N, CA, C and O atoms as a CHARMM CRD file, in Angstrom:
* protein
*
  312
    1    1 MET  N     95.04200 -27.25700-118.56000 PROA 1      0.00000
    2    1 MET  CA    96.02200 -26.26900-118.84700 PROA 1      0.00000
    3    1 MET  C     97.28500 -26.52900-118.00600 PROA 1      0.00000
    4    1 MET  O     97.16600 -26.89200-116.83600 PROA 1      0.00000
    5    2 VAL  N     98.42700 -26.36200-118.54300 PROA 2      0.00000
    6    2 VAL  CA    99.69400 -26.56100-117.88200 PROA 2      0.00000
    7    2 VAL  C    100.13900 -25.23300-117.28500 PROA 2      0.00000
    8    2 VAL  O    100.03300 -24.18600-117.92300 PROA 2      0.00000
    9    3 LYS  N    100.64400 -25.28900-116.04400 PROA 3      0.00000
   10    3 LYS  CA   101.14300 -24.06300-115.39200 PROA 3      0.00000
   11    3 LYS  C    102.54500 -24.33100-114.89500 PROA 3      0.00000
   12    3 LYS  O    102.88500 -25.44500-114.49400 PROA 3      0.00000
   13    4 LEU  N    103.35900 -23.27200-114.93000 PROA 4      0.00000
   14    4 LEU  CA   104.66200 -23.32500-114.29600 PROA 4      0.00000
   15    4 LEU  C    104.48900 -22.69300-112.91400 PROA 4      0.00000
   16    4 LEU  O    104.16200 -21.51100-112.80800 PROA 4      0.00000
   17    5 ARG  N    104.70300 -23.46300-111.87400 PROA 5      0.00000
   18    5 ARG  CA   104.43800 -22.98200-110.52500 PROA 5      0.00000
   19    5 ARG  C    105.48300 -23.43900-109.58000 PROA 5      0.00000
   20    5 ARG  O    106.35600 -24.22000-109.95800 PROA 5      0.00000
   21    6 LEU  N    105.43100 -22.97400-108.33500 PROA 6      0.00000
   22    6 LEU  CA   106.37800 -23.35800-107.32300 PROA 6      0.00000
   23    6 LEU  C    105.91400 -24.54800-106.52800 PROA 6      0.00000
   24    6 LEU  O    104.72600 -24.65200-106.22200 PROA 6      0.00000
   25    7 LYS  N    106.79200 -25.43500-106.19000 PROA 7      0.00000
   26    7 LYS  CA   106.49200 -26.61200-105.36500 PROA 7      0.00000
   27    7 LYS  C    107.42400 -26.54500-104.15300 PROA 7      0.00000
   28    7 LYS  O    108.64700 -26.50600-104.29300 PROA 7      0.00000
   29    8 ARG  N    106.81800 -26.53100-102.95900 PROA 8      0.00000
   30    8 ARG  CA   107.58700 -26.30500-101.77500 PROA 8      0.00000
   31    8 ARG  C    108.36900 -27.58400-101.38300 PROA 8      0.00000
   32    8 ARG  O    107.84500 -28.69700-101.43600 PROA 8      0.00000
   33    9 CYS  N    109.61500 -27.38200-100.99800 PROA 9      0.00000
   34    9 CYS  CA   110.47500 -28.47700-100.52500 PROA 9      0.00000
   35    9 CYS  C    111.33300 -27.94700 -99.35400 PROA 9      0.00000
   36    9 CYS  O    111.26000 -26.76900 -99.00500 PROA 9      0.00000
   37   10 GLY  N    112.11800 -28.81300 -98.77700 PROA 10     0.00000
   38   10 GLY  CA   112.96800 -28.37900 -97.65900 PROA 10     0.00000
   39   10 GLY  C    112.31300 -28.63600 -96.34100 PROA 10     0.00000
   40   10 GLY  O    111.31300 -29.34800 -96.25600 PROA 10     0.00000
   41   11 ARG  N    112.87700 -28.05600 -95.30600 PROA 11     0.00000
   42   11 ARG  CA   112.32900 -28.30200 -93.93500 PROA 11     0.00000
   43   11 ARG  C    111.75900 -27.03100 -93.41900 PROA 11     0.00000
   44   11 ARG  O    111.78400 -25.99100 -94.07700 PROA 11     0.00000
   45   12 LYS  N    111.22300 -27.13500 -92.18400 PROA 12     0.00000
   46   12 LYS  CA   110.60500 -25.96500 -91.53300 PROA 12     0.00000
   47   12 LYS  C    111.58900 -24.80100 -91.40400 PROA 12     0.00000
   48   12 LYS  O    112.75200 -25.01000 -91.05900 PROA 12     0.00000
   49   13 GLN  N    111.14500 -23.61900 -91.66800 PROA 13     0.00000
   50   13 GLN  CA   111.92400 -22.39000 -91.56700 PROA 13     0.00000
   51   13 GLN  C    113.09600 -22.35600 -92.53400 PROA 13     0.00000
   52   13 GLN  O    113.91700 -21.44200 -92.46300 PROA 13     0.00000
   53   14 ARG  N    113.19300 -23.29800 -93.40800 PROA 14     0.00000
   54   14 ARG  CA   114.30600 -23.35000 -94.38600 PROA 14     0.00000
   55   14 ARG  C    113.83800 -23.96700 -95.68000 PROA 14     0.00000
   56   14 ARG  O    114.34000 -24.99700 -96.13000 PROA 14     0.00000
   57   15 THR  N    112.83900 -23.28800 -96.27600 PROA 15     0.00000
   58   15 THR  CA   112.20700 -23.85800 -97.45900 PROA 15     0.00000
   59   15 THR  C    112.95200 -23.42800 -98.72200 PROA 15     0.00000
   60   15 THR  O    113.54600 -22.35200 -98.78000 PROA 15     0.00000
   61   16 ILE  N    112.90400 -24.28000 -99.70600 PROA 16     0.00000
   62   16 ILE  CA   113.29600 -23.95700-101.05500 PROA 16     0.00000
   63   16 ILE  C    112.11900 -24.38100-101.92800 PROA 16     0.00000
   64   16 ILE  O    111.29400 -25.19200-101.50700 PROA 16     0.00000
   65   17 TYR  N    112.03900 -23.85400-103.10400 PROA 17     0.00000
   66   17 TYR  CA   110.94900 -24.11300-104.00900 PROA 17     0.00000
   67   17 TYR  C    111.47100 -24.65000-105.32100 PROA 17     0.00000
   68   17 TYR  O    112.41700 -24.09600-105.88100 PROA 17     0.00000
   69   18 GLN  N    110.87700 -25.71200-105.82100 PROA 18     0.00000
   70   18 GLN  CA   111.17100 -26.20500-107.14100 PROA 18     0.00000
   71   18 GLN  C    110.21000 -25.55500-108.10500 PROA 18     0.00000
   72   18 GLN  O    109.02600 -25.42300-107.79500 PROA 18     0.00000
   73   19 ILE  N    110.67900 -25.14800-109.25500 PROA 19     0.00000
   74   19 ILE  CA   109.81300 -24.60700-110.28700 PROA 19     0.00000
   75   19 ILE  C    109.46100 -25.76700-111.18500 PROA 19     0.00000
   76   19 ILE  O    110.34200 -26.34500-111.82200 PROA 19     0.00000
   77   20 VAL  N    108.17600 -26.12200-111.25100 PROA 20     0.00000
   78   20 VAL  CA   107.76000 -27.31600-111.94700 PROA 20     0.00000
   79   20 VAL  C    106.63200 -26.96000-112.94000 PROA 20     0.00000
   80   20 VAL  O    105.92400 -25.96600-112.78000 PROA 20     0.00000
   81   21 ALA  N    106.50300 -27.79600-113.94600 PROA 21     0.00000
   82   21 ALA  CA   105.35100 -27.71500-114.86700 PROA 21     0.00000
   83   21 ALA  C    104.34800 -28.72600-114.36900 PROA 21     0.00000
   84   21 ALA  O    104.68200 -29.89500-114.17600 PROA 21     0.00000
   85   22 THR  N    103.12600 -28.28900-114.15900 PROA 22     0.00000
   86   22 THR  CA   102.10000 -29.22100-113.64300 PROA 22     0.00000
   87   22 THR  C    100.72300 -28.82700-114.16700 PROA 22     0.00000
   88   22 THR  O    100.52200 -27.70800-114.63700 PROA 22     0.00000
   89   23 ASP  N     99.78900 -29.75500-114.08200 PROA 23     0.00000
   90   23 ASP  CA    98.43400 -29.49600-114.50700 PROA 23     0.00000
   91   23 ASP  C     97.84900 -28.50100-113.50900 PROA 23     0.00000
   92   23 ASP  O     98.09400 -28.60200-112.30700 PROA 23     0.00000
   93   24 ALA  N     97.07800 -27.54400-114.01100 PROA 24     0.00000
   94   24 ALA  CA    96.55000 -26.45900-113.18000 PROA 24     0.00000
   95   24 ALA  C     95.55600 -26.98500-112.12000 PROA 24     0.00000
   96   24 ALA  O     95.34800 -26.33200-111.09700 PROA 24     0.00000
   97   25 ARG  N     94.96900 -28.11400-112.34900 PROA 25     0.00000
   98   25 ARG  CA    93.96800 -28.66800-111.41400 PROA 25     0.00000
   99   25 ARG  C     94.59900 -29.46300-110.26400 PROA 25     0.00000
  100   25 ARG  O     93.90100 -29.80200-109.30900 PROA 25     0.00000
  101   26 SER  N     95.89600 -29.76700-110.33200 PROA 26     0.00000
  102   26 SER  CA    96.53900 -30.60000-109.30400 PROA 26     0.00000
  103   26 SER  C     96.95400 -29.73200-108.11800 PROA 26     0.00000
  104   26 SER  O     96.99500 -28.50500-108.21200 PROA 26     0.00000
  105   27 ARG  N     97.25500 -30.37900-107.02400 PROA 27     0.00000
  106   27 ARG  CA    97.64500 -29.69700-105.79700 PROA 27     0.00000
  107   27 ARG  C     99.07100 -29.16100-105.92000 PROA 27     0.00000
  108   27 ARG  O     99.79200 -29.51400-106.85300 PROA 27     0.00000
  109   28 ARG  N     99.47300 -28.31500-104.98100 PROA 28     0.00000
  110   28 ARG  CA   100.83100 -27.80100-104.98000 PROA 28     0.00000
  111   28 ARG  C    101.86500 -28.90700-104.84300 PROA 28     0.00000
  112   28 ARG  O    102.92200 -28.84300-105.47000 PROA 28     0.00000
  113   29 GLU  N    101.57700 -29.92100-104.02900 PROA 29     0.00000
  114   29 GLU  CA   102.49100 -31.03300-103.81900 PROA 29     0.00000
  115   29 GLU  C    102.14800 -32.20000-104.71300 PROA 29     0.00000
  116   29 GLU  O    102.69200 -33.28200-104.49500 PROA 29     0.00000
  117   30 GLY  N    101.28900 -32.06100-105.70000 PROA 30     0.00000
  118   30 GLY  CA   100.89700 -33.14100-106.56900 PROA 30     0.00000
  119   30 GLY  C    101.95200 -33.51200-107.56600 PROA 30     0.00000
  120   30 GLY  O    103.06100 -32.97700-107.55100 PROA 30     0.00000
  121   31 LYS  N    101.60400 -34.43000-108.43100 PROA 31     0.00000
  122   31 LYS  CA   102.54300 -34.90400-109.44600 PROA 31     0.00000
  123   31 LYS  C    102.80200 -33.84300-110.47100 PROA 31     0.00000
  124   31 LYS  O    101.88100 -33.15200-110.90400 PROA 31     0.00000
  125   32 ASP  N    104.06300 -33.70100-110.87300 PROA 32     0.00000
  126   32 ASP  CA   104.43500 -32.65700-111.83000 PROA 32     0.00000
  127   32 ASP  C    104.82700 -33.32100-113.12000 PROA 32     0.00000
  128   32 ASP  O    105.20700 -34.49200-113.13700 PROA 32     0.00000
  129   33 LEU  N    104.73200 -32.55100-114.24000 PROA 33     0.00000
  130   33 LEU  CA   105.09800 -33.02100-115.56100 PROA 33     0.00000
  131   33 LEU  C    106.60800 -32.91000-115.78900 PROA 33     0.00000
  132   33 LEU  O    107.18900 -33.70500-116.52700 PROA 33     0.00000
  133   34 GLY  N    107.22900 -31.93300-115.16100 PROA 34     0.00000
  134   34 GLY  CA   108.68900 -31.80200-115.34400 PROA 34     0.00000
  135   34 GLY  C    109.22000 -30.73000-114.40600 PROA 34     0.00000
  136   34 GLY  O    108.51900 -29.76500-114.10000 PROA 34     0.00000
  137   35 ARG  N    110.43500 -30.89300-113.95800 PROA 35     0.00000
  138   35 ARG  CA   111.06600 -29.87700-113.13400 PROA 35     0.00000
  139   35 ARG  C    111.92400 -28.97500-114.02800 PROA 35     0.00000
  140   35 ARG  O    112.68300 -29.46400-114.86600 PROA 35     0.00000
  141   36 VAL  N    111.80300 -27.70500-113.85100 PROA 36     0.00000
  142   36 VAL  CA   112.50300 -26.77400-114.74300 PROA 36     0.00000
  143   36 VAL  C    113.43100 -25.84700-114.00100 PROA 36     0.00000
  144   36 VAL  O    114.06500 -24.99200-114.62000 PROA 36     0.00000
  145   37 GLY  N    113.53200 -25.98700-112.70200 PROA 37     0.00000
  146   37 GLY  CA   114.46400 -25.15400-111.93600 PROA 37     0.00000
  147   37 GLY  C    114.10700 -25.13800-110.46200 PROA 37     0.00000
  148   37 GLY  O    113.21500 -25.85700-110.01200 PROA 37     0.00000
  149   38 PHE  N    114.83800 -24.28500-109.70300 PROA 38     0.00000
  150   38 PHE  CA   114.51100 -24.09800-108.30500 PROA 38     0.00000
  151   38 PHE  C    114.76900 -22.67500-107.88700 PROA 38     0.00000
  152   38 PHE  O    115.48300 -21.93900-108.56700 PROA 38     0.00000
  153   39 TYR  N    114.19500 -22.28700-106.78200 PROA 39     0.00000
  154   39 TYR  CA   114.33000 -20.93600-106.23300 PROA 39     0.00000
  155   39 TYR  C    114.56400 -21.02700-104.72100 PROA 39     0.00000
  156   39 TYR  O    113.78600 -21.67400-104.02000 PROA 39     0.00000
  157   40 ASP  N    115.59600 -20.40500-104.22400 PROA 40     0.00000
  158   40 ASP  CA   115.88500 -20.36800-102.79900 PROA 40     0.00000
  159   40 ASP  C    115.70600 -18.89400-102.34400 PROA 40     0.00000
  160   40 ASP  O    116.54400 -18.03800-102.63100 PROA 40     0.00000
  161   41 PRO  N    114.57100 -18.62100-101.61600 PROA 41     0.00000
  162   41 PRO  CA   114.32100 -17.24600-101.23100 PROA 41     0.00000
  163   41 PRO  C    115.25000 -16.71900-100.14600 PROA 41     0.00000
  164   41 PRO  O    115.41900 -15.50500-100.03500 PROA 41     0.00000
  165   42 ILE  N    115.85400 -17.58200 -99.34800 PROA 42     0.00000
  166   42 ILE  CA   116.73100 -17.14500 -98.28700 PROA 42     0.00000
  167   42 ILE  C    118.02900 -16.63600 -98.83300 PROA 42     0.00000
  168   42 ILE  O    118.48300 -15.54900 -98.47400 PROA 42     0.00000
  169   43 LYS  N    118.65800 -17.44900 -99.73800 PROA 43     0.00000
  170   43 LYS  CA   119.90200 -17.02000-100.37500 PROA 43     0.00000
  171   43 LYS  C    119.65700 -16.20400-101.63800 PROA 43     0.00000
  172   43 LYS  O    120.60000 -15.67500-102.22600 PROA 43     0.00000
  173   44 ASN  N    118.40400 -16.09900-102.06000 PROA 44     0.00000
  174   44 ASN  CA   117.99400 -15.43000-103.26500 PROA 44     0.00000
  175   44 ASN  C    118.72100 -15.93400-104.49000 PROA 44     0.00000
  176   44 ASN  O    119.22500 -15.16800-105.31200 PROA 44     0.00000
  177   45 GLN  N    118.75800 -17.27300-104.58400 PROA 45     0.00000
  178   45 GLN  CA   119.36400 -17.95300-105.73300 PROA 45     0.00000
  179   45 GLN  C    118.29000 -18.56900-106.59800 PROA 45     0.00000
  180   45 GLN  O    117.24200 -18.99900-106.11700 PROA 45     0.00000
  181   46 THR  N    118.57800 -18.60100-107.88900 PROA 46     0.00000
  182   46 THR  CA   117.64400 -19.21300-108.84300 PROA 46     0.00000
  183   46 THR  C    118.47000 -20.05200-109.83000 PROA 46     0.00000
  184   46 THR  O    119.51400 -19.61800-110.31700 PROA 46     0.00000
  185   47 TYR  N    117.97800 -21.25500-110.10700 PROA 47     0.00000
  186   47 TYR  CA   118.53400 -22.05900-111.15200 PROA 47     0.00000
  187   47 TYR  C    117.39500 -22.33200-112.13900 PROA 47     0.00000
  188   47 TYR  O    116.30200 -22.72400-111.73000 PROA 47     0.00000
  189   48 SER  N    117.64100 -22.13100-113.41000 PROA 48     0.00000
  190   48 SER  CA   116.60800 -22.32900-114.41300 PROA 48     0.00000
  191   48 SER  C    117.17800 -23.18800-115.55400 PROA 48     0.00000
  192   48 SER  O    118.27400 -22.94300-116.05700 PROA 48     0.00000
  193   49 ASN  N    116.40500 -24.18200-115.93400 PROA 49     0.00000
  194   49 ASN  CA   116.72600 -25.02700-117.11000 PROA 49     0.00000
  195   49 ASN  C    116.03100 -24.31600-118.25700 PROA 49     0.00000
  196   49 ASN  O    114.85200 -24.55700-118.51900 PROA 49     0.00000
  197   50 VAL  N    116.74700 -23.45000-118.93500 PROA 50     0.00000
  198   50 VAL  CA   116.14900 -22.58100-119.96700 PROA 50     0.00000
  199   50 VAL  C    115.50700 -23.35200-121.12600 PROA 50     0.00000
  200   50 VAL  O    114.40100 -22.99900-121.53800 PROA 50     0.00000
  201   51 PRO  N    116.16700 -24.40700-121.67600 PROA 51     0.00000
  202   51 PRO  CA   115.48100 -25.13200-122.76800 PROA 51     0.00000
  203   51 PRO  C    114.18800 -25.75200-122.34600 PROA 51     0.00000
  204   51 PRO  O    113.22500 -25.74900-123.11200 PROA 51     0.00000
  205   52 ALA  N    114.13200 -26.29100-121.13600 PROA 52     0.00000
  206   52 ALA  CA   112.87500 -26.89800-120.64100 PROA 52     0.00000
  207   52 ALA  C    111.79500 -25.82300-120.39200 PROA 52     0.00000
  208   52 ALA  O    110.61600 -26.07100-120.64500 PROA 52     0.00000
  209   53 ILE  N    112.18400 -24.64600-119.90500 PROA 53     0.00000
  210   53 ILE  CA   111.20400 -23.56700-119.70100 PROA 53     0.00000
  211   53 ILE  C    110.65000 -23.11900-121.02300 PROA 53     0.00000
  212   53 ILE  O    109.43600 -22.96800-121.16000 PROA 53     0.00000
  213   54 LEU  N    111.51000 -22.90000-122.01500 PROA 54     0.00000
  214   54 LEU  CA   111.06300 -22.45900-123.33400 PROA 54     0.00000
  215   54 LEU  C    110.20800 -23.52400-123.99700 PROA 54     0.00000
  216   54 LEU  O    109.27300 -23.18100-124.72000 PROA 54     0.00000
  217   55 TYR  N    110.49500 -24.81300-123.77700 PROA 55     0.00000
  218   55 TYR  CA   109.68600 -25.89300-124.36100 PROA 55     0.00000
  219   55 TYR  C    108.25800 -25.81300-123.82200 PROA 55     0.00000
  220   55 TYR  O    107.29800 -25.86500-124.59200 PROA 55     0.00000
  221   56 PHE  N    108.11300 -25.68200-122.45800 PROA 56     0.00000
  222   56 PHE  CA   106.79500 -25.63400-121.88000 PROA 56     0.00000
  223   56 PHE  C    106.04400 -24.34600-122.24400 PROA 56     0.00000
  224   56 PHE  O    104.82500 -24.35900-122.41800 PROA 56     0.00000
  225   57 LEU  N    106.78100 -23.23700-122.35700 PROA 57     0.00000
  226   57 LEU  CA   106.10200 -21.95300-122.76900 PROA 57     0.00000
  227   57 LEU  C    105.63800 -22.03400-124.18500 PROA 57     0.00000
  228   57 LEU  O    104.56900 -21.50700-124.49500 PROA 57     0.00000
  229   58 GLU  N    106.39000 -22.67600-125.08700 PROA 58     0.00000
  230   58 GLU  CA   105.98800 -22.84000-126.47100 PROA 58     0.00000
  231   58 GLU  C    104.74300 -23.74300-126.59900 PROA 58     0.00000
  232   58 GLU  O    103.92600 -23.55700-127.50000 PROA 58     0.00000
  233   59 LYS  N    104.61200 -24.71600-125.69000 PROA 59     0.00000
  234   59 LYS  CA   103.45000 -25.58600-125.71300 PROA 59     0.00000
  235   59 LYS  C    102.23900 -24.98500-125.06800 PROA 59     0.00000
  236   59 LYS  O    101.19500 -25.63500-125.01100 PROA 59     0.00000
  237   60 GLY  N    102.33300 -23.73800-124.56600 PROA 60     0.00000
  238   60 GLY  CA   101.14000 -23.06000-124.02500 PROA 60     0.00000
  239   60 GLY  C    101.08700 -23.00800-122.51600 PROA 60     0.00000
  240   60 GLY  O    100.05300 -22.62000-121.97100 PROA 60     0.00000
  241   61 ALA  N    102.13300 -23.37200-121.81200 PROA 61     0.00000
  242   61 ALA  CA   102.11100 -23.29400-120.34800 PROA 61     0.00000
  243   61 ALA  C    102.09400 -21.84400-119.88800 PROA 61     0.00000
  244   61 ALA  O    102.72600 -20.98300-120.49900 PROA 61     0.00000
  245   62 GLN  N    101.36800 -21.58200-118.81200 PROA 62     0.00000
  246   62 GLN  CA   101.25400 -20.21600-118.26600 PROA 62     0.00000
  247   62 GLN  C    101.97800 -20.20000-116.90200 PROA 62     0.00000
  248   62 GLN  O    101.66200 -20.99600-116.01800 PROA 62     0.00000
  249   63 PRO  N    102.95500 -19.28200-116.74600 PROA 63     0.00000
  250   63 PRO  CA   103.59800 -19.20000-115.42600 PROA 63     0.00000
  251   63 PRO  C    102.67500 -18.45000-114.44900 PROA 63     0.00000
  252   63 PRO  O    101.92500 -17.55700-114.84200 PROA 63     0.00000
  253   64 THR  N    102.75200 -18.83600-113.17400 PROA 64     0.00000
  254   64 THR  CA   102.02200 -18.12200-112.16100 PROA 64     0.00000
  255   64 THR  C    102.66700 -16.73100-111.98500 PROA 64     0.00000
  256   64 THR  O    103.73200 -16.45700-112.53800 PROA 64     0.00000
  257   65 ARG  N    102.01800 -15.88200-111.22300 PROA 65     0.00000
  258   65 ARG  CA   102.54700 -14.52700-111.06200 PROA 65     0.00000
  259   65 ARG  C    103.92500 -14.55000-110.41500 PROA 65     0.00000
  260   65 ARG  O    104.82200 -13.83300-110.85700 PROA 65     0.00000
  261   66 THR  N    104.10700 -15.35700-109.38000 PROA 66     0.00000
  262   66 THR  CA   105.37900 -15.41200-108.68900 PROA 66     0.00000
  263   66 THR  C    106.48100 -15.97800-109.63400 PROA 66     0.00000
  264   66 THR  O    107.58800 -15.44200-109.67900 PROA 66     0.00000
  265   67 VAL  N    106.18400 -17.00900-110.34700 PROA 67     0.00000
  266   67 VAL  CA   107.17300 -17.58800-111.25200 PROA 67     0.00000
  267   67 VAL  C    107.49800 -16.58300-112.37900 PROA 67     0.00000
  268   67 VAL  O    108.64300 -16.48200-112.81900 PROA 67     0.00000
  269   68 HSD  N    106.49500 -15.86300-112.82200 PROA 68     0.00000
  270   68 HSD  CA   106.73400 -14.84600-113.84200 PROA 68     0.00000
  271   68 HSD  C    107.69400 -13.81600-113.34300 PROA 68     0.00000
  272   68 HSD  O    108.60100 -13.40200-114.06600 PROA 68     0.00000
  273   69 ASP  N    107.50700 -13.38100-112.08200 PROA 69     0.00000
  274   69 ASP  CA   108.41500 -12.38000-111.48200 PROA 69     0.00000
  275   69 ASP  C    109.82900 -12.93200-111.34800 PROA 69     0.00000
  276   69 ASP  O    110.80300 -12.21100-111.56300 PROA 69     0.00000
  277   70 ILE  N    109.94300 -14.21600-110.99100 PROA 70     0.00000
  278   70 ILE  CA   111.27300 -14.82100-110.89400 PROA 70     0.00000
  279   70 ILE  C    111.96200 -14.87500-112.25000 PROA 70     0.00000
  280   70 ILE  O    113.14400 -14.55300-112.36800 PROA 70     0.00000
  281   71 PHE  N    111.21500 -15.28400-113.27300 PROA 71     0.00000
  282   71 PHE  CA   111.77000 -15.29200-114.61700 PROA 71     0.00000
  283   71 PHE  C    112.14500 -13.88100-115.09100 PROA 71     0.00000
  284   71 PHE  O    113.15900 -13.69500-115.76300 PROA 71     0.00000
  285   72 LYS  N    111.34300 -12.92100-114.74600 PROA 72     0.00000
  286   72 LYS  CA   111.61800 -11.56200-115.16700 PROA 72     0.00000
  287   72 LYS  C    112.91600 -11.06000-114.49200 PROA 72     0.00000
  288   72 LYS  O    113.73300 -10.39700-115.13100 PROA 72     0.00000
  289   73 LYS  N    113.09000 -11.37400-113.23100 PROA 73     0.00000
  290   73 LYS  CA   114.30100 -10.96700-112.50400 PROA 73     0.00000
  291   73 LYS  C    115.54000 -11.64100-113.08400 PROA 73     0.00000
  292   73 LYS  O    116.62100 -11.05300-113.11700 PROA 73     0.00000
  293   74 ALA  N    115.36700 -12.91500-113.55300 PROA 74     0.00000
  294   74 ALA  CA   116.47400 -13.62400-114.15000 PROA 74     0.00000
  295   74 ALA  C    116.62300 -13.27500-115.63400 PROA 74     0.00000
  296   74 ALA  O    117.49400 -13.82300-116.30900 PROA 74     0.00000
  297   75 LYS  N    115.80500 -12.39300-116.13700 PROA 75     0.00000
  298   75 LYS  CA   115.82900 -11.91800-117.51900 PROA 75     0.00000
  299   75 LYS  C    115.60500 -13.04700-118.55300 PROA 75     0.00000
  300   75 LYS  O    116.21000 -13.04500-119.62500 PROA 75     0.00000
  301   76 LEU  N    114.73400 -13.99600-118.21300 PROA 76     0.00000
  302   76 LEU  CA   114.34400 -15.06000-119.13700 PROA 76     0.00000
  303   76 LEU  C    113.20800 -14.61200-120.02400 PROA 76     0.00000
  304   76 LEU  O    113.15300 -15.00900-121.18800 PROA 76     0.00000
  305   77 ILE  N    112.28600 -13.78800-119.51100 PROA 77     0.00000
  306   77 ILE  CA   111.17900 -13.24400-120.28900 PROA 77     0.00000
  307   77 ILE  C    111.09800 -11.75400-120.02200 PROA 77     0.00000
  308   77 ILE  O    111.63300 -11.25300-119.03300 PROA 77     0.00000
  309   78 VAL  N    110.43300 -11.06300-120.90700 PROA 78     0.00000
  310   78 VAL  CA   110.32500  -9.60100-120.80900 PROA 78     0.00000
  311   78 VAL  C    109.11100  -9.23200-120.02300 PROA 78     0.00000
  312   78 VAL  O    108.84000  -8.04800-119.82500 PROA 78     0.00000
């Protein structure tokens, strides 16, 4: 199963997260199928590649709870 989840990047005390599509069985830092955006919790900024997100959602990808909340806040999904 493919999941849309967060992948941690950045340095200590200054993390940013990439929103990636990955196999559910892989690790958080494992190989991803595609990058669809990023989230910066400190500045509260989000960038989303909407066509890529919709492509993975149409193919059956499930967002994690945190990613679902980020998409909901950005008004990408209801």
